[in-house]
C-alpha positions in Angstrom: 6.4 11.8 18.0 4.1 12.6 15.1 5.9 11.5 11.9 3.2 12.9 9.6 3.6 16.3 7.9 0.0 17.1 8.8 -1.8 17.9 12.1 -3.5 14.8 13.4 -6.5 16.9 14.5 -7.3 19.3 11.7 -5.2 17.6 8.9 -3.6 20.8 7.7 0.1 20.8 6.9 2.3 21.5 9.9 4.5 24.6 9.7 8.3 24.1 9.9 8.4 25.0 13.6 5.5 22.5 14.3 7.3 19.5 12.9 6.7 16.4 15.1 3.9 17.8 17.1 0.6 16.0 17.7 -1.4 19.2 17.2 -0.8 22.5 15.3 -0.7 25.7 17.3 -4.2 26.8 16.4 -5.6 23.4 17.5 -3.6 23.6 20.7 -5.1 27.0 21.4 -8.6 25.7 20.7 -8.2 22.8 23.1 -6.9 25.1 25.8 -9.8 27.5 25.3 -12.4 24.8 25.4 -11.0 23.3 28.5 -11.0 26.8 30.1 -14.7 27.2 29.1 -15.7 24.1 31.1 -14.2 25.0 34.5 -14.8 27.8 37.0 -17.9 29.2 38.8 -19.2 30.6 35.5 -18.0 27.8 33.3 -20.1 25.4 31.3 -20.1 22.7 34.0 -21.3 25.1 36.7 -24.0 26.5 34.4 -25.1 23.0 33.5 -25.6 22.2 37.1 -27.9 25.2 37.5 -30.2 23.7 34.9 -31.0 20.8 37.2 -32.9 23.1 39.6 -36.6 22.5 39.4 -38.7 25.3 38.0 -40.7 27.6 40.2 -44.5 27.2 40.5 -46.6 29.6 38.6 -48.8 32.0 40.7 -52.0 30.2 41.9 -50.6 26.7 41.0 -51.7 24.1 43.5 -49.1 22.2 45.5 -48.9 18.5 45.2 -49.4 16.5 48.3 -46.2 14.6 47.7 -43.1 15.8 49.6 -40.7 14.1 47.2 -38.5 16.4 45.2 -39.2 16.7 41.5 -37.1 14.8 39.0 -35.0 16.9 36.7 -36.6 17.2 33.3 -33.4 16.4 31.4 -31.7 13.2 32.7 -28.9 13.8 30.3 -27.8 16.8 32.3 -27.9 14.7 35.5 -25.7 12.0 33.8 -23.2 14.7 32.6 -22.9 16.4 36.0 -22.7 13.2 38.1 -19.4 11.7 39.1 -19.3 9.4 36.1 -20.1 12.1 33.5 -17.9 15.0 32.5 -15.6 14.6 35.5 -15.1 10.9 34.8 -13.9 11.7 31.3 -11.6 14.5 32.4 -10.1 12.5 35.3 -9.6 9.5 33.0 -7.4 11.7 30.8 -5.5 13.0 33.8 -4.9 9.4 34.8 -3.8 8.6 31.2 -1.5 11.6 31.0 0.0 10.8 34.4 1.2 7.4 33.0 3.2 9.5 30.4 4.6 11.7 33.1 2.4 14.6 31.8 0.1 15.2 34.8 -0.4 14.9 38.5 -3.4 13.1 39.8 -6.0 15.2 41.7 -6.7 15.1 45.4 -10.5 14.6 45.3 -13.2 16.8 46.8 -16.5 18.2 45.6 -17.3 17.7 41.9 -16.8 21.3 40.9 -13.4 21.3 42.7 -12.5 18.1 40.8 -13.6 19.6 37.5 -11.5 22.7 38.1 -8.5 20.7 39.3 -8.6 18.3 36.3 -9.0 21.2 33.8 -6.1 23.1 35.4 -3.9 20.0 35.2 -4.7 19.3 31.6 -4.2 23.0 30.5 -0.9 23.3 32.4 0.5 20.1 30.7 -1.1 20.6 27.3 2.1 22.1 25.7 4.1 19.0 26.7 1.3 16.6 25.7 1.2 18.2 22.2 4.8 17.0 21.8 4.5 13.7 23.5 1.0 12.2 23.7 0.1 10.0 20.7 -3.6 10.1 21.3 -4.0 13.9 21.5 -6.4 13.8 18.6 -8.8 11.5 20.6 -8.4 13.8 23.6 -9.2 16.9 21.5 -12.3 15.1 20.1 -13.6 14.3 23.5 -13.0 17.8 24.9 -14.7 19.2 21.8 -17.7 16.9 22.4 -18.0 18.0 26.1 -17.8 21.7 25.1 -20.4 21.4 22.3 -22.8 19.3 24.3 -22.6 21.5 27.4 -23.0 24.6 25.3 -26.1 23.2 23.6 -27.7 22.1 26.8 -26.9 25.4 28.7 -28.3 27.5 25.8 -31.4 25.5 24.9 -32.0 22.8 27.5 -31.5 20.0 25.0 -29.1 19.1 22.2 -30.1 20.3 18.7 -31.0 17.8 16.0 -27.8 17.1 14.1 -27.1 16.2 10.5 -23.9 14.8 9.0 -21.6 17.0 6.9 -18.1 16.8 5.4 -15.6 19.7 5.5 -14.7 20.9 2.0 -11.3 21.9 3.2 -9.9 19.0 5.2 -12.5 16.2 4.5 -13.3 15.8 8.2 -16.8 14.3 8.9 -18.8 16.2 11.5 -22.4 17.1 12.4 -24.2 20.4 12.5 -27.4 21.8 13.9 -30.0 20.9 11.3 -32.3 23.7 12.2 -29.6 26.4 12.7 -30.3 29.3 10.3 -26.6 29.9 9.6 -23.8 27.7 8.6 -21.2 26.0 10.6 -17.4 25.8 11.0 -15.5 22.6 10.8 -14.5 21.5 14.3 -11.1 20.5 13.1 -9.8 23.2 10.8 -12.4 26.0 11.5 -13.2 26.2 7.8 -16.6 28.1 7.5 -19.4 26.5 5.5 -22.7 28.1 4.4 -26.0 26.2 5.1 -26.2 25.4 1.4 -22.7 23.8 1.4 -23.7 21.7 4.4 -27.0 20.5 3.0 -26.1 20.2 -0.6 -22.3 20.2 -0.9 -22.2 19.0 -4.5 -24.5 21.7 -5.7 -22.8 24.3 -3.7 -19.4 23.3 -5.2 -20.9 23.5 -8.7 -22.4 27.0 -8.2 -19.1 28.3 -6.8 -17.1 26.9 -9.8 
């Protein structure tokens, strides 16, 4: 049971009806939403798998004499979609939660089926885990990492260059896309930050005072 008056994930003070939980209600919803975004035929994992398909030849391009299939341009995608990648992380958490009586182990099958099965199990048992699992903040961090990495790779084919930043609301250290034109929200408490606040936090604070 969480004995702190603050949420272990976003560090904000827990409401009276959240006392003892390992995540506040907004953080619980965020975890559930990001899990849901990973699974399914249109989810991030399925879309990431599609990026491994070799590109088509341009009109008039000569065909190589080799009959070997081309190697995916982004080996990170291959690592993430293989059995030891995203599914390995999700099933490790299912195994961990099962030791707390919070989950039922999967039955195997194809990777997409295992992804969907693990996500369904974790989402179903998330409300109980919020009350009982002491490492829920670590779980939330890993799910957030999967969500953000997959999203970046699906959208742009590679992860953006990241720079460190500190949330001005909760003090959480995180990274943001250095070449993004806009700002970024804190992954813990969702506090919005302008690009100026991220790049020069001390000057931004002084100008706002």
